[in-house]
Each structure stands twice: as structure tokens, then as C-alpha cells.
N, C-alpha and C positions, 0 to 999 in steps of 0.2 A: 573305070568310070563309073560305075552304079556305087562303088564304097564311098566315091569323090563326092557325090551327091548326097548320100548319107551321111558323111561327116560334117558337111555345108548344114545340112536341116539340122544336125544335132546341136549346133552353135545357136538355132533359132529358138532359144529357151521362150521367150517372150510370146511367140506365137504357136507353137506346138503344144499336146499336151502333154502331160509328164510321164506317161506310159510310152509314147513314143520316142521322149528324148532318154528315156533309161535304157532303150533298146538300140537306138540310134548310136549312143554315147560308146557302147561297144566295139564299134568300129575303129573307134582310136587304137584299139590295142589288141583285138581279136580279128586281126585281117588274115585271109588265107596264107599258109606258111608253103612256099615251093619246098620240093624234094631236094636232100643234098645233090643227089646225081643233077638235076636240072641245074641248081646252083655252080656245080662243077662245069656243067656245058657253057653257060653263060661266060663264066670267067675265062674258061679257054678259049671259047670263040672271038672273045673281045681283046684278051689279054695276050693269047697265045700260048699259056702255059697253065697248068692245073692248079688250084690254091694251094696244095702241099709244096708246088715247086716253087711257088712265089713267096710262101710266107710259112713262118713257124707257127704251130699249135693252132691252126685255123680251126674253129668250132664247126661241128657237124651241125649243131643246132643254133637258130639264130637266137640272138637278145632281145629282138623287136622285129614285127614285120608290119608293113602298113600296106596300102592300097596299090602302090606302084612297086614297092621293092622290101627288102628283108636286110637286117644288118648282124653279121658275125663278127666275131673277135678273132683277133691273130697278133701275131708277134713279127716285129721285122727283123728281118734275117740279119741286117748289118748291125743295129742299133739294140734289139731286142725290147724296144719299145712297144707297149700296148697299141693296136691299131683295131680301129673300127671300120669293117668292110661293108660298104652299101651295094647290095646286087640287085638289079631289076629282075622281077618275076619272069621267066621263060615265055615267050609268044607274045607278052602284053604290048609290045611295041607294034605288032602285026594285029593284033584283034582290038587294040583300042580305037583305031580309026572306025571300025564296023559299031563298036560300042556307041562312040559318040555319034555317030550319025543315026542309031536307033533312038538315041534318047533326044536328038534335036527333032528328029522327025515326028516323035511320039507329042513333044511339047507344043510344035507348032500345029500339029493336027488338032490337038487339044483346044488351043487357043481359037481355031477358026469354029470349033463345035460348041464352046463356051463361053461367054463374054465374060464372064468374072474370073475365067483361068488365065492368070497372065505371068506364066514363069521363064518368058522367053530370056529374061536375065541370065538364069543360070546357063543359057547356053551362049548367050552373050561374052559370060565369063570363062566358060571351061573351054569353049572351043579355039581359042588363040593360045591359051595358057598351056593345055596338056601336052602338045607337042613340046614346048621347051621344058616341062617337068620330066619328060620324059629322056631327055639328053643331059645326063650326068656332068658332063664338061660345062655346061651352062650353070649348074648347080654350084660346081666347083668356083666358077668365077664370081657367081653372086656371094659365094662364102668370103671370098678374099676383099672382094669390095667391101662387104659387111664388116670384116675385120678391122680393115685398114679405116673405114669410118670412125668405127665405136672406139678404137685405140687414140683418135683424136679429142673424143668426148670425154674418155677418163671415168666412163661409167664402167661399173664392175659386172661386166659381162665378157664371156670368153665366146669364140667362134673356134670348132676345132679346126686345126691346121690340115689343109688338102695336101697330100702327098702324089704329085704328077708322075714322077719317075723315081726309081730307088737310084742308088749313087751310081751303080754299075749302067744306067742309062734304061733298064727296062720298065716299060709303061706299066703304071699302076691305077691309071684312072682313063676312063673311056665313056663311051655313050652310056652304057649299061652300067658299069662298075666305078664306085667311086671309094677309094681308100683315104681315111682321114685317121688323125692321132685321135686316141680314144680319149675322151674325157667325162669322169664320172658325174652323176647327179641323179635327181629324184623329180618326179614331175613336181610342179611349183604349186599346184594346187593340193597337194597332198599334205594337209594342215596338222594331221597328226604327226607326220613326220617330221615338218617344220617345228613343230611343239617342242617333239622329244630333241632335236638337234638345238635347241636354245636361238633359233632365228626369230626375229622380230616379223611378224605378218604385215605389220603396216609399212615397213621399210622394204618388204619384198614387191608388195604392190606397186610401191612409188617407183622402185627400180624397175621393174618389169615395164609400167606406163613409161618412164624417161626413156628406155632404149628404143621402144617404138616411136614415141613422138619426135625423138632426135633424127630418126630416117625419116618421117614424112615432112618435117618442116626444115630440116639442115641438109640433109643429103639428097633426098627424093628418090632414092632407090630404097623399097619398102617391102619387109618381109610380110607377105599377106597372110600367112598360115599358123598364127602364134596360139595355137590350141595344145591344150595339156602335155601332150607327148613330145612336142618340140621346144617348149621352153621349160629346159631342165633349171633344177635350184640345188646349191650344196653351201656351206658354210665357206666363207671366203678363207683361205689357207693363210693369210697373214693378218687377218682382222677378226677377232674371235667374236661370234655371235654377229656377224653382218653378213648378209646375203650375197652371194654371186651367182649370176644367170650364166647358164650354157644353152646356148642358141643353136639348135640344130635344125636340119631339114629345110635348105634354102633354094629349093627348086622354085617354088612360086612367089615370084618376087614383081614387083612394079615400078617402073621408072614415071613419076611424075612430071609433068611439064612446070616449068616455073609460074606459068600464068596460073595453072590449077593450084600450085601450092599458095600463091599469094593470096586467090580467092577463098580458098579452104581456110588459110592462117586467119584472115579478117573475120571470116564467118564464125570460128572459134573464139577470137578475142571479143566478137559482139555478144556471143552466148556467155561468155564469162561475165562480163559488163553488165549484161540485160540491157544492150543497145539495141532496140529492135530495129530502127532504122540502118544501122550497120549489117544487122542480120538479113534484111530485106536488099539492102544493095549486093552483100556478098551471093546471095542464092540466086539474085537477077543473073549476075556474073556467070554462074555456075548452071545456066539454063533453066533455073526455078524460079518461077514468079510468085505467082498466088498461093502456092503450096510452100512457102517458105517455113510456116510454124512446123508442117509434118516433117519436113528436112531437119529441122534443129531438133525436133523431138526423136526423130530417129537417130540422130547422133549422139545424143546425150542419153537415150532411153528413160526420159523425164517429160511429162506432158508440159506442154509449151507455157500452160496455166503459170506454172513456176518463174517462167522467164519473167513473164507480166508482174507477177507478184515480187521479184526479184528488183524489177527495174523500179518498183515503188520502194522498196526498203533499203535498197543498196547493200544487198548481203549477197554471200556466193552461196547461201543455204534458205531454203525455203521453208516457212512455218509449218505449211502443209507437208513437208518430208516427213514422214510418221515414222520411219526407222523399221520395224521389223515388217510392216505390213508394205512397204514400198512394192516391193517386187510383186506382189498379188495385184496390187492398185495398176502396176506399169504392164502387166501382161493383159489385163482387162482393156486396158486403154490401146493396146497394140492389136488384140482382136477385134475391138471396136471397128478400128480405123484398117483393116486388113485390106479391103479393095484398094484403100487410098494408098497403102504402102506399097502394094505391087504397081500401081500406077506409077508410083514415084522411081521404082526401081527401073521402069522402063524408059524414062526420060533424061536422067541424070545422066553427066559425061561418063562414059565407059571406066574411066579411071576410078570414079566414085565407087564401082562394085565391088572391087577388092578392098576397097577402104572399108567398107561396110561390113565385108567379112571380119576383117582385121578388128574394128571396132565389136564387134559380137563376141569374138575371141577373147579380148580384152576385158571385156563387160563379166563374162562367164568367170575369169581368174579374178576379177576385184570383188564379185559376190562372194567367191569361195575363200577369199581370203579376209573377208568383212571390211573391204572398204569400197562400197559401192558409188561413191561420188570421188573416188582418187582421180580418175581421168579427166575430170572436168577440170581440177587444179594444175594437173601436170601439163595437159593439153593447152590450157591457158598459157602458161608462161614460155612453153616453144612457141607457140602459135604469136604471142605478142614481140618476142624477139624477131620473128620473122617479118612480120608489119614493120617494128622498128626499121631494120635494115632496109627494107625495101623504101620507105618512105624517105630515110635519110640519104638513100643513094645520089637522089639530083633533087638537091633542094638548097636554099639559102640558109643562111645561119639563124634565122627566124624560126625556118621552118625546122630545122634540126633540133633546135631546143623544144618548139611545140612538141614534136614526136619524142622526145627523151621525156617530157612531162606526162605524157598520155601511157607512155610505156612504164613508167614508176607510177602511175595510178592502178594500172594492172597489176603490178607486181604487189603494191600495198593492199589491194583488196584480198589476192591470193595469200598473202603471209600471214594477214590479219584473220582469215577463216581458219588457216592451219595451225596457227596459235589457239584460235579456240578451240578447235576441236581437240589438240594436244591437251590443253587445260584441262577440258571435260572428260576427256578419258583418265588423266591423271589421278582427278577428282574421284572419281567412280572408283578408281582400284585402290585407292586410299581408304575409301568407304566401306569397301567390302572388306579391305584388311581388318579393319576396327571392328567391324561384325563379327569378323570369327574370332 
């Protein structure tokens, strides 16, 4: 539980000092490791046999360890295919209830004692979600649902296939053991490896944002934990130089209801088009009235002044967007309105809490890949399509025509912006080559 809290805080790079972030980031990869004996105990208790009886070449040492479980490799006895076996830490299911109670109690007491301390949203997020994460059958179902949706989108994203039973009927997946086909990849924020593999950073950032925005605005079943260890990257096996994402760890998902999806889509469309009246209306539907500038700023990690500026210029980029200094400016902005941000987290729909976490993770990935404005254009495309589908579902021919014109206007602005960015980067690249 405490590691989970630390991992969430590690993504709040606009709010916390760098020293804290550096220490907390280690929790993504350096979580405690269970002994091999404990792993064997969990596997035998849940599946009825030891790892060596179930698999060939079961690794004694894990290839990865996280807050809830660790992953071992093995070979399927029937096919010889390489597998990834996720095994929950022994005793975690029993101790997590006490840990969760302790965290909740401390936070609630602190809120009573200190007026400006408002971290109850962390408890609101973790309390209903942690029991679901501890049930690996739930994670297996999420993985299959995500895989089915992503296949329809035709995005280059792979979800490891879950193995529920062997060909002989032996159970391979339970509440504490999850057996999957092994899919290789490296963290999508490893820019040195990306450059070494010859994969385009910009295309990688675009693909990652597309995967998660498709989940939000199309499917409504959303992976809410896309941190650096859960979004793996590799070169596409059939498309040289092109990225392919391997999405792992499907325990933390959120099902968005249709009304929330529509209001959220209208909010993002309003942000992209710098339509302040639409932003106000969407925020009101989400239960946020006067604090709409702050909600828009939190979603985009940009000052709302930029939306006002863009509403006057008609651009997707603000002239005040300074490039290399942006992150420092945004961090100062976030720290200035820290109390208001915590107040906002306490009043937004509970569905929004995990969306905020997902946005924090995606923003972290975008900055690492050098594409800080990437999610604005990608979210705009998927959100505007959701709005179009909603508006054309129950209207006359004139309404359908009007909705398509509005949708085309959004795409025109986004595509013009992306073309301008591509031409600018190409010009800089050619200039640098000439100077060499």
C-alpha cells in the first residue's frame, strides 16, 4: 500500500521537489522481492502444484518486482513457448487491509487537524481499487477486454495473452497467480534505447497517447496506471523503424460511464478549440463550476491563460509557450495553486481521480520523449469524434451536417498544427545538417 502511494506521488513531478521525485521513482523498479520459497508457496496454494511441476525452466529470480507482485519467466510444458508468471507477494492479501486502514486513518486525522491538508482523494482512489488489483483473475479479464478493443483500433499495441488453463485442464491463473505469454520490450521512456533502435520518439509518443485516448473516448474501460514500467516499447516486427507498444499490468482499470465520457469529451474539444463557453459548460456537467480554469489547466498541465490567448489567435499553440522553460513555469504555476488543486481533487467525480493519474503518467512520458504538447492534439482527435458520434445519434439531417462541419473544423486545426510542427522540426534538422 505504501509503495502504491509513493508511485502515485512520483508522477506528480509538477508538485514535488526533484529530490523527492528521484527517490520515489525508484519504487517503480526497486520494489521488495519475495524469496523463491515464498513464491513456490503461493503458486502451490493457488494452483495445487509447485512451479517446477507446472512449468519448465521456471526462473528462481524475478525479472521484475512491483508493489503487489513479481514476475518470473518459464516455459510452457506443452508448447515450449516462453511465459511470464506474475506471483503476488506472500501475505499481501491479508496485510493490505490493515495497511489501507492505517493510511486512511492517518489522512483523515491530518485533514481534521490541518485545514490545508487535503489528501483524502488518495484514499478515495485506493480503497475501492486495491481489492480489485489484488485479484489477478480480474486483471486477466481486463487484459482480454483491452486486447479485444485495441485489435479493433488497429493501433500497434500488444497485450500479452492470458493463459487460464493448460491443454490438459490444469489451472494456470488464479487470484494470486497470473500466467501470460512473454512479450519482450523496454521502458518507453528509455530514450537512449529508442535512439539506438532507430525508433522515432515523436511516433512513439503519438502511439502511446492514441492507445490511452482510444480507451477513454471509445471503449470506456481505461488502463489507469501507464507508468514507465507498464508501457513497454519495441521495434515493430513487420515495420522497420516503427514503434510497437507492449501494454502490461492490467490490474488498475476504471469503467467510465457514458455521461462522464461525453462531458469529458466536450471538455477536451473545448480546450483544443479554445472555446471557453464550451469548457464552462462541460466543467459544470462534471460538477465543477467556478473552478473551470483550474480543471482545464490540470488536464493539460498548461496555464489557462494560454487557452485565453489561443481563443484570440485561433492557434493550437500559444506564443507564450517558450519550449525549454515550459516545465519550470508550469511547476511554479502548480505550486502556486497547490491548495486549490487539492480542493479540486476533492470535488470532481471519482472517475476523474484515476483519469488524473493517467494524465500524470502520460505527461511524464511525453516530456521524456520530447513531445510535451502531444496529448493535446491526440486527445482532441478522439474527443471530437466522441462528440460527433453523440451529436449525430439523435438529430435531423441539418444537425448531422452541422456536427460534421464542427468536427472537420477541429481536425483542420489539429492537422494544421501538426503539419506546422513537422515542417518546423524538419527545417531545424536540415539547418543543423548544413552547419555540420
